[in-house]
N, C-alpha and C positions, 0 to 999 in steps of 0.2 A: 504494499499499499504506499509506504513512504518513498519507495523507489519510483512508483508511478507519478507521485506528486513532483519529485525531483525532475522526471522526465518532461512532465508538462510544463513545468516552469522554465526548463531550458528551451523548449519549443516556443513558448510564448516570448521569451526574451530574443530569440532568433528572429521571430516574425516582427517584433517591434524594431529591432535593429535594421531589418530588411526595409520596412516601411519608412524608417527615418532616412535611410541611404537614398531610397527612391525620391523622397520628397526634396533632398538636397541636389539630386541630379536632374531635376526637372527643368532647369533654366537652359535654353538652347542659345547657341551662337546664331545671332541674326544680324542683318545689316544695321549698322548704325545710322541715325539720323545725320550725324556730322562724321563722315568717314575719316579714317586715319590717313595721314600722308606723310612722306618723309623725302627730303631732297638733300643731295650731297654735292659739294663742289670741291674739287682739288685746286689749290692755288699754289703753284710750284710743287713743293713736297707737302705742303700743309693741307688738312681737310676740315671742312666745315659741314656739319650735319644738323638739319633742322627737322624735328619731329613734332608733329602738331595734328590737330583734328580740324576738319574744314566745315564750318557751319555755312548755311546759305541764308541769303537775305530773306526770301519767301515773303515779299511785300510788307516787311517790317521796317520801322524807322530804327536804324542801327546806331548812328553816332548822336548821342544825347538822348537816346531812347533805349533800345535793347542794352547798349553799353552807355551807362550814364556818364556824364561829365563831372569831373572834379570830386566834390564830397558826396556825390550821389551814390557812391558805393562804399561799403565798409572796408573794402580791400581791393587791391588793383585787379584789372581784368587780366585773365589768363592768356590773352593774345591768341585765343583759338577757342576750342571747345574740349569738353571731357577732361583728360588728365592734363598735367603741365604741358605747355609748349616748352620744348627744350632746345637748346643750342649747344652744340659740342665743337669745340675748337681743339685741334690736335696740338697746337703749339700756342705759345704766349702771342697775344694779338693786341692791336690797338683798335679801339672802337671810337670813331670820329676824334681820333688823336689821343684818347685816354687809354692807359695800359689795362690789360686784363690778362690773367693767368690762364694757361691751358687748362681745359676741363669741360664738363657739362653743366650748364646753368638752367635754372627755370627762367623763362622769359615772361615778363609782365609789362603791362602798359597802363599808365594812368592818363587817359585822354581828357582833353578839355577843348573849349571852342577856339583856342589859340595854340600855346606851346603844349606838347605832350611829354611825358616823362617815360623813358624806356628803362626797365630794370633788368639787370641780370643777377639772379639770386643764387646762392650756393645750394639751396635746397631744390631738387629737381624731380622728386619722386612722389609727389602728392597728387591729389585729385583737385584740379582746378586751383583756386586761390584760397581755399577755405582754411588752409594751415599756413598761409603766408606769414613770414616773420621777417620784418624789415631789418632786423639785426643781422640777417644773413646776407644783405645785399652786398654783392661785390662790387657793382658799379652802377650808376645811374647817369643817364645822359638826357639832355633836352633836344627835341627835335620839333620841327613845324611840318605837319603833314600837307601834302599837295592834293589838289582836286584834280582828278583825271576821269577817264571813262568808266562806266559802271561795270562792276564785277560781281556776279551773283554769289560765287562761292569764294571764300576767303582763300588767299593764295599767298605763299612765300615764293620769292624767286631771286635769282642772282642776275645782277646787271653790271655792265662796265668792268668786266673782268680783265685784269691785267696779270702780269707775272708774279705780283706780290700783293694785290689787293682785289676787292670786289665790293660793289654796293649790295646790300640785302634789302629787299623790298617786301613790305606786307601790305597787300592790296585787298580791300574789301569794300563793297558798295561803290562810293565814288571817291574814296580817299586812299591815298598811297603814302605810307611811311617809309622813309629810306634812311639808312645809316651805312657808314663805310667801315669795312674791316680791312686792316693792313697788317701783313706779317713782315718780320725781318727775315726775308726769305734767304739771304745770303747766309745769315747766322744758323737758320734752320738746316740749310744744305750742308754747311761745314760740320755741324753736330752730327748730321746723318752720316757724312762721309767718315768721320771719326769712328762712329759705331760700326759701320760696315767694314772698315779696315781692321777691326778686332775680330771679324769673322773670317769666312773663306775667302773673300776678295783680298784679304791682307796677306795671304800666303804667296801670291804670284807677283809678277812685275807690272801687269796691266792696271790692277786696282790702285796702287800708289800713284802711278803715272796719271791716270784719269782724274784723281783727286787734285794733283798739282796742275793739271791742265785747266781744271775748273777755276782754281785760284788765278791762273794766268789769264783766262778768257774774261774773268770778272774783276780783275785788277785788285785782288784782296789777298791777305794772309800769306804773303810771300816767304816769310821765315819758315812757316810750317810747310809750305809747298816745297821749298828746297829740301827739307828733311824727307818728304815723301818721294821726291824725285830720286834722291841719293839711294833710298831703299830700292826703288824700281831698278836703277842702274846697277846696284850691287847684286841683284838677282839675275839680271839679263840685260847687259849694255848693248844697246842697239840705236839705230838712227833715231827712231820716235822719241825715246826717252831722253837721249842726248840733246836733241833740238828743243825739247821742253826746258831742260835746264839751261840751255843757251839763252833762251828768251827770258827766263827768271833772272838769270845773272845780269842781262842787259837792263832789265827793270830795276835791279838793285844797284845799277851803276858800276857793276864789276865788269868793265868793258874788255880788259886785257885777256882775262881768263875766258870770257865768253867767246872772243874772237879765236883763240887757240882751239877751244872745243869745237866751235863751228866748222873751222877749216878741217879738223880731223874727221868730224861726222860726215861732211860732204865728200871727202876723199874716200871714205870706206862705204858710202851709201850704195845700195843695189838700185837696179832699174825700178823695181816695184816700190822701194822705199821712197825714191824721189818722186814717182808718179803719185803715190799716196799723199805725200806732203804738199805736191802742187795742188791737189784737189782741196786739202785742208785750207790752204791759202785762199782759194776761190771761195770757199764757204765763209771765210772771214772777211771777204770782199777785198782781199789784197791781190788784185789782178796782175799788177805789174810784178810783184814778187813771184807770183805763180808762173808767169811768162818766163822769167829768168830760170826757174827751176826746171820747167818743161823744155826749155832750150838747151840747158845743160845736160838733160837726159838724152836729147837727140844727139848731141855732140859726142857723148859717151856710147850711145847704142844706136848708131846710124842705120842699122838693119832692122830696127824694132818698128813694126807697123803701129804698135800701141803707143809708142813715144810720140810719133807723128800725129796720131789720133788725138791724143791728150793735148798737144801743143795747139793743134787745129781747133779744138773745142775752146781752149783758153783765148785764142786769137779772135774767135767769132764773138765770144762774150765781150771782149775788149772793143768790139766794133770794127776790127780790121778784116773785112770780109774777103778781100783779094788774097791776103796771106793765108786766111783760113782755108779758102778753096784750094790753094796750092798745096798746102800741107795735108788736106784731106785726100787729095789725089795721089800724093806720095804714100800715104797710109794705105789706100786701096790698092796700089801697086804691089805692096808688101804683105798685105793681109791675107790670112787664110780665106778659102772660098766661103765659109759660113759667116764671115764678117763683110764680105764685099758688097752684098745687097744693102745691108744697114748703111754703110758709108755712102753708097751711091744715092740712097734716098736723102741723106743729109746734103750731098752736093747738088741734087736736083732742086732742093728748096732754097739753097743759097744762090743758084744760077738762074732760078726763075725771075722774070721781070716783075 
């Protein structure tokens, strides 16, 4: 009898537990009225990600109505719907000139009929603005919205993107709020290079040379660049890394050492190394220097169709069409059969009226 009571109690407990579980699992995933959205933009090596929910106007008065102005709300507007609108910056950034550390921020707005306050808050994981704490504000900036075309759905977008900056716009109804983000991209890249050179790229000669070349191209960090290029040369001395060091030495004003090293590098350069260097000069818009290198390659390798082909291309870029045609014809006469048709097509385009 007692055992039956125990069994019945166990069954009843199981049924209650089952019913409780079912009641908690009855909520289904359904489309939200304000759907979630996310946009990401890479600026140089830096990334920005904005996560938000997109409410629609739906014939409502938005500014000064649904979103009250000034003291009409007990806490800032969440700059979207549902959970926090968040903005992630992979690196330290400037917002309209004010510094902000890398990280993820809750983004809030205090609108008004004039100047708006944009808030970047350290807390980013709450629902809306209900738990907003002003003591966690990392940055506040003032902006004036602009009146533009109507937009039914709230939208964030990136505009005026450059190598180190972008505008971020929040556009809803007929107002657009804009602010500018700017990274110290040179420092971001240098820090990235330092980290990368502690990994696999740091074992070979190419990685340190590429790091030094970045410094050379961007006219920064010459002392560390010289250390990197010496690492590269120590692992595999070749024309490419020797020329990078030559240019770095010139930038540092160490001209005598640079001249000796440059002379040795060119004396030992192969046809392919000279050809590659010539194209590097073209890419850097140093056409005259490239012509000198390609001409030297022809003098050393008079039977090479590729040397004439490259020289002709550089001449054409420089605007010397007659000499370009002459050298393309020489290249064609020496080229293998699989290259003749390509060269002839170039010649035909240059010779056409």
